[in-house]
N, C-alpha and C positions, 0 to 999 in steps of 0.2 A: 672582700675588702673590709678592713676594719673601719668601724663607724667614725672614729675620731679623725682618721685620715680623710675619709670621704667628706666629713663636715668641713675640714680645712680647705679641701679642694673647692667646695661650694662657695666659700667666702669670697673668693676673687670675683666671680661674675656678679655676686650680690653687691659687692662694693662698687662695681662699675655701674650697676643699675641705680644705686643710691646717688652716685656722682651725677648721672644723667638727670635724675629726679631733681637734684639740687640746682643744676644748671637751668632746667626748665622752670623751676619755681622762681629762681632769681631773674629770669627773663621778664617775668611780670612785675616784680619789684624787689628792691634790695631788702635784706632780712638779717636778723641776728642769728648767729650760729645756734644759740640755745633753742630758739623757736624752730629752726630747721630740724634739729635733732629730735624735738618733740613730735613734729608733724610727720616725719618721713616714715616711721614705723606704722603709724595709724593709717596713713595713705596707702602704703605699699603692702601692708599686712606682713611686715617683716619684724625681726627682733634684733635690730642692729644697736649694739651698745653705744652710748653717747661718745666715749673716747674714740670709737671707730669713725663716727660722723665727723668729729673734729679733725681726725687724721686725714680724712677724705677732703675736707675743706682746705687743709694745709697743702695737700698735694695739688688740688685744683689751682690754688694760688701760686704755687711754685711753677706750674706749667703756664701761668699767665691767662688762665681761662676765667678766673674771678679775681677781684681785688677786695681786700678787707681794709676797713678804716675804723679807727677807734672813735666812738661817739662819746664825748664827755659832756655834751650840752643837756643831757637828760638827767633827772634825779637818779640817785643810786650809783652803783659802780660803773665805771666806763665799760662799754660793751663793743665788741667788734661787729660791724655791720658789713655784709658782703654784697657786692654787685657783680653782675656778669660783664665781661669785656667783649669787644668785637670778635676777638679770637674764640671766646667761649660760645658766642652765638653761632658762629660758623661751624665749630666742632659739634655743637648740639644738633644743628640742622642736618649735617652729614650722617651722624649716628642715628637720628630718628628715621631718616630715609632708609638706612640699612636695616634697622630693626623692624620696619614695616614688612620688608621682604622676609626677615627671619620669622616674624609672626605668622605670615602666610604658610611658610614651610612647617612651623610647629603645629599649626592647625591641622595640616595634612597628617603629620606624624601621630598626633594625639587623637585623631578621629577614631571613634569607636572604642576608645579605652574605657 
């Protein structure tokens, strides 16, 4: 399998993991997109380009899982601050439950590697 194709295939699940990380992060407090894009790679040990993170934020907002608001009361340019919605909290909870099962299965598959 050619590497470029393989890399493209891998981006989808990575984007989903980034989306879940963002939801979990926003569950503790609202945050600027810029800050999220800075932290996600450090936290997850990934290399997701900033435009991808913004695209994920847009998609989460379109699905009603988060809401972005322009904050103009702070000095400097207006920045969009995101917070999680009730729908987002429910979506996150269901996926985290599922991923715990997946993690158990992965541990079995990766054992002894």
